[in-house]
N, C-alpha and C positions, 0 to 999 in steps of 0.2 A: 239264542233269544227266540221268543215266540214271534210268529208272523202276525201281521195285522189281519183280522178276520173281516174280509170284505163281503159285500152283498152280491147276489147273483143277478144277471139280467133276465128279462122275461123269457127269452127263448130257452135258456138253460133251465129255468124253473118249470116251464111247460113240459119239456122232455122228462125231467126228473119226476114230476107229479102225474104225468100222463093226462094233462089237461090242455085243451087248445089255448094258444096264446091270448086270444081275444077274451077268454073267460078268466084270466088271471087279474086279480085286483091287487096291485102292487103298492103297498103302503108301508114299506120297510126302509126306503132309502131317502126319504124327505125330498123326493124329486117333485118337480112341478107337473101336475097331472094334465095341464093344458098345453105343455110343450112350448117350443119357441114361437116367436112372432112369425106370421106368414111371410113377412119380408125376408126372413132368414133363408128359407129354402130358395126363394127367388135369387137372393144374392149369391148363394152357393152355386146355383145353376148357371149364372151368367159370368162367374169369375173366370177370367181368361188365362191366368198364369199359374196353374197348378204344376207346371213343369219347371218353374223357377223357384229358387229358394226364397223363403219368407224374409221380411225385413228383420234382421237380427236384433234391432233396437225397438221394434214395434212403435215407431214414431207416431204414425197417424192414430193408432189405437190409444197410445198414452195421452195424446193431446185431447182426444174425445173423452177419455176417462177423467182427465183433469177438469174438464168443463162439467162433467157429471157430478164429481164429488167436491169441486170447489177448491182445489189446490193446484200449485204449479206442477207441470208435467215432470219436472226434475225430481219430484218426490216419488214417482210411480215406477214400479217394476212389475212386469207381467210374467206370468208363469203358466205352466201346463197344469192348470188347476191350482188352487191355493195350497194343496198338499206339497207341490214342488217348492213353493216359497217357504213353507215350514221347514222342509229339508235344507234349503239354502241357508236359512237362518241358523240351523244346526251346524252346517258346514262352515259358516263364517265365524260363529262365536264359540263353538264347543271344542274342547280337547278331552281326551280320556280322563275320567274321574271328576270332571266338572259337575256341578250340581244344577239340575233343572227342576223347577218347582211346578207341580200340577195340582189341580183341585178335583180329585175324583169324587163322584162319577163324572167323567167328561170324555171328550173325543179321544179315541185310542191312538190316533196318529201321534199325539204329543209324546207319549212314552216310547212309541216306536222310533221316532226320530232320535230321541235321546239315546236309545240303545244302539242305533246304527253308529253313532259317534263315540260310543263307550262312556257316555256320561252317566252319572248317578241320578235317578229320579227320586226327588223328595216329594212324597205325596202328602198333601195337607187335606185331609178328608173334610168334605162339606158337612155342615150341621144337619140335623135330622130333617129340616125343612129345605135342604139343599142350597141354603145360602152359604156364602164364604165364611170360614173361620178366620176372620181378618187378623186377630192377634197372633194366631199360630203362623199364618202366612207371612206377616211382616217379620216375625221372628226368624222364619226360615230364610227369608231374603237377606236379613242382616248377617246371616252366617256365611256369606260369600257366594251365593248362588249366581250363576251367570245369566240364566234365562228363566222367565216365567211365562208359561203358556196358559191363556185363559180364553174361553169362548164366551161371547156375549151377543145374543142369548146363548146360554150354555146348552150343549148337546150331551146328554139326552134329556135334561130336565126342563129346558125352556125358559129359565129365569135369567134376567139381564144383570149386568154389573152396573153399579151406580157410579156417578161422577165422583162422589166422595170416596168410595172404595178405591177407585182408580188413582185418585190423587195420593192416597196413602201408599199405594203400591209403587207409584213412580218416585217416591221420595228417597228410595235407596239407589244403589248402583246397578242393580240388575236391569237387563233389557226386558221390557214387558211387551209381549206379543199378544194382541187382542185379535181373536179370530171372529170376524163379523159375518160369517157365512149367511146368517139369517137377518141381517140388518134391515133389509127392505120390509120385512114382515113386522119388525119392531118399530119402524119409523123413527130410528134413533141411530146415531153413530158417533164414534170418538175421532173420526178422521180430522175434523177441524183442529184438534189439539196437537196433531203430529208436528206441524211446523214450529210449535212453541216448545216442544220437549225433545231432548236428544236421546232419550231411552225408550221411546214409544214407537211401536210398529203396529199398524192396523191392516189386517188382511181381509179381502173381500172376494166374492166369487160370482160368476154368472150361472152356476149350476142350479141354483134354487129359484130365485125370482125370475130369471130370464129363460129357464127351461133348456139350458145348454149343457147339462151334466155330461152327456156323451161326447161333447166336443172338447171338454177339459180346458176351461179358461178361468184363471184367477188373477188377481192383482194385489199388490201391497202398496201401502202408503208409508214411506220410510223417511226418517230424517235424511236430508240430502247427502251428507257424507256417507251414510250407510247405504243409500240407494246406489251411489257410485261404486262402492265395493261390491254390492250385489250384482251389478252389471258386469263387473270384472270376472266374477266366479261362476256365473250361470252359463249354460250352454247357449251358443249364439242363436240357434234356430229352434229354441225351446217351445215357441208357440207357432203352430202351423198356419198356413194361409187360410184354411177353411175356418179355423177358430177366429182368426182376426176379422175375416169378412163377416162372420156371424155376429161378433161383438158390435161392429159398426152398425150393422142392420138392426140389432136389438136396441142400441142407443137411439137410433132413428125412430124406433117404435116404442119409445119409453112410455108414452101415454097408454097404449094398449096393454103393455106388460104390467103397468101399475094398476090398471083396472082389474087384471087377473089376480094381482096380489091382494086387492081388496076383496075379491070373491073368495080367495083362500082364507083370509082373515075372518070373513063372515061365516064361512063354513066351519072354521075352527071353533067358533062360539057355538054354532048349532050342534056340531059333533060332541062338544063337551057336555052340553045339556042332555043329549040323547044317551051318552054313556053314563052320566050321573044318574039318569032315571032308571037304569038297570038295577041299581041298588047294591051291586057288588063290585063296581068299578069306581075309583075316585080319580078323576082327571086333575092333574095339577095345573095351576095357572101357567100359561105359556105365551111368550111373545114371538115364537117361531112358527114354522108351518107343520108342527107336530104336537102331540100331547103325550106326556108320560102319565101312565095310569097305574095306580096301586090296585092290585087284585085282592079282594077280601072274600075268601071262601074257597073257590077252586084253586088248583095249582096253576100258577101263571104259565109255566112251561107247557102244561097240558092244554091250556087254552090256546096258546101259540100253535101247538102241534095240530089241534083239531081244526083251527082256522086254516092252517096250511093245507090240510087234506081237502078243504073246500076250495082251494085256489085263492085264498085271501091271505096275503103275505104281510105280516107285521114283524116287529123286532122284539126279541127277548134277549136280555144280557144275563148270562149265567155267572154273575158275580154276587158276593154276599150282600152288597148294598142295594142291588137292583133285582134280586131273585124274585121278589114279589111284585115286580112292575113289568108293564108292557109299554113299548113306545109305538105310537100309531101316527103315521104321516097323514096329513089332511089331504083327502082326494076330492073328487067331484061329488055332487049330491048323490048321484047313482052309486058311487063307491061307498059312501056313508050308508046308504040304504042296505046294500048287500052285507056290509060289515055288521051293522046293528042287528039285522035279521038273524045272522049266524050267531051272534053273541047271545041273543035272546033264546035261541035254541039250545046253546051250550049251557046257559045259566038257568034253564027251566027248572032244574032240580035244586038250585042253590037255596039254602035256608028251609028246605022241606024235610 
């Protein structure tokens, strides 16, 4: 099986490129450029029990999350990033040769999880505008698929799933897992529907909006019977004490963090306008903290490589449906300035 192609941290990139860390503009991982709330570092510094095992049931954190998303804590399961919860869903529901439906291009972990458990991946390709091919998808689900993995907003395309689409997908027997890693940037969520549906799971993370990617914390909102099973099969100390302290501090600083989310959403619009003005990049509409851009003229991989040489790191996916595209995370205004200046230099000869 192929391994999942992960991104590299700043120190590794700096050594590889021979560029000081402070000169790296990292726009490839959809990370929050503002980092965590200031109270997070304070909470980590004063936490007194690093020598004691963490709460295996994450009770205080789950209660705080329940208040944040508006459901009973019995629906919530915490994980070492939402990736662990995707893996646990595979562990719970899949046997060898079961069918898992995905909608490429999308997050590569979904097919990776299916492969780990020997399941078959049924890929229902998105339309040219990257919307769902709903007739084909519902047909695939009627053929006995166990799981459907969907991101909303989708990574790497940035477009959300509609309520009408979700209702159709939930009408079958498959368990529908909605990955809402970017929900705070979209200001929308399907979490309130979970208590009403027995085959809907919604996953969330603190990696993006709260700037805790390095501490690895995700959570899922499950139907209560499924949540009980997830607690049985997960490792007991899967969320460490530092991550739990950071989550509680982040929820206490929710107002500050949401102000930063607004900054990123505003910068997303500004970045889209500046990229469009170049004339050879077409940013797609996005509800996430990144833009997928079609490259018209230069070779997309060559643009990615030349930016990388300058210490500006974005994402290129070498797959047939995305070969002409680049994914750019939204950074700070100064990051946008360096990126656009470099792209102007690269594109100076385009169309001449």
